[in-house]
Steps between C-alpha positions, in 0.01 A plus 500: 500500500739650756340683791688819405325496159151503646548696822702787642708381796642737759628462851322695772674808634562592863758340724451709814333340800263692734735478796784652295308760300167582669480831315389317182209313660153571633330663204201374300690326217471117511839335537482124440729260688598138439248379759219686325570288191549168676182536709281653229335192353590627152346847509663770716215682668681638808841633595707515817701818438449843347736760357470877502590724206868501600499122499328483163765732355763229550265212412262434210128444457373197309148493357212276602530164322879483534626163622741504794732205561717422802866460410659371823280381787233263364647528152244521220190596698299721267191719537316765305475857624141600572597868514784732397792455738873526556692192608817401678817394317445143622228471234503501121221675312374330184262704281346300213503659155211502254386149418583358843238501775629552855279226642635248250864592562447480877365146472780403266767633738328320791514181295873525427597617850665161584717535188589859586603390847703209364687712244555802727870573561621465855765698684440549871136418416298436188388811314384609156543819301358684201772341286396155621134560414542667159574181295240293687283318246128582504248293305255754363163405347279762327352764733147358468628163617692668782173655618329160504789346693489784752124441544558128565762570764285775647229240562760266653629774728148588610429139594828477690433827684150390601628164621785664693253741662280205600798322656593817691144549624469137615839523671395814688177328600691198632735724699209681665311176568811333637552775756139483613486122534845441648452751781137435588358819351261290294355174635287225354154490666517127568795545735323754719677771688731294720808707574822401328766344719836660568783247482874512529667369186701257710169333597419411139833487315827320559839552337644170383809365330471223246862437392571270208786258462732697275700321234715645222328265253144569619279721280321764705175669395554859607233767546489868584229757582399811311457830679158655567340162570569385147525136609761229462680418178737225391865580454744292300547150638859452614726220609619531858854550374387804298315673784681737736364355824440154644242632750179426309148435628193332355169685476156341497144592411352734760833634628530876519831599345677825587796655322704633790660784300205597280197457726476876566414521129229236528712198402307231688230251403335171579646199324252355251486142376718549192796609716474225761829313529706788364798647680607832648817626663550630853403844366137392547291435809236227497192556717241225550148501644508360855131568572289384201186528717571874543670603174415416140839548331361638172336774710840593641639497146241757393567699815869518404404717200415787733739782586422449870660158482797634304548749783510218756767330289691828489484533880630144530800566274844610620749721318616858440344551156174389343681309226720321755232393748481133597175345621496342845219247532516503883429873508227461241319230697477731803253725314120473518233487230123465500328200342139408422378283789432192287684312229175501298500880481867508404433245225205701371712815479769308309240359257373848415847649458621200298201535266571869444868427443420224251272735308782753474743231381256400225459863396877544496532190280243651261698825499819315409310317224387835356857629505620182331228532239611856428859384469392234251313759296807722501706214363252448217390855415825692547705260290252484213436130562132587509370803308205710613236566234444870430 
């Protein structure tokens, strides 16, 4: 049946912003915003704004259990109110009628979010309205079956939440361990207490150029780097004739690649085997290890995750604005860092951090598998392909 037949749909009320009308804010009445819905995880249990009685007089309260949906930014995000609240006019309130359980309708709307986004009309940006939602088709099993479906998805959500919490905890543990090991705050007993050595980066790293013979008919394997030490990724392969520059360079395993314009955001990383032989433009700097008896390059790669190193890259960048800074490798190589005195200790630190990182990656893969499993169940249960016994 149409959504309007099984639920009351109403747009939130209140268009004033705090900076324009502060006299309506600051009371004890919850006032839900778009971000409260998007970041809720399905149940709205907190709020970022409050209204006073004057604000409520030009708004409207919606009861606990009402579904709120975003209608512009992040179209189709939906969450259930865990308390009575007013909401902004950038949300639509959907209150299920008798025979329709809020938890079921929330899951159903989550399931069809891609379709909502696809069908949403677009002017300056995509947006939806009450009129758009009213004829939306809802597949509605008996209420007892809805309850069973809600219970199934509740179990799925619980598993996903627990797995996500485990990933977060392991990530925090890795961050803390990384800072201890990379700066000598925690040492392995076998390496004793020999003081770390202070070295100038120019003693261990060298900036090189590895230009390729450009040809308009040559296919080039291009790569880029994600911010926040997210690693390298392959871009679309292009013929030389289709690329905007002829100044291309080859990268190899063990190189340390720096995005000159994005390094202040952590866009740098060591080149791993799968990217060896790929190509980058002159917008990247290539640093190589000139002292393998002093520096284990994977250790430096881990060190590059730290904000201290990002700050050195910032100091070595020229420009008038953070988003327009350009990295200067000569300036960077003038800075000093401290290293474990032996390659063996550096390797041991890398082994420990790599093991922790691999554990997190496996946990993240399990988390994605749980989400995929839930999506598969949605496809089966919310379309009636598989019926739940009641």
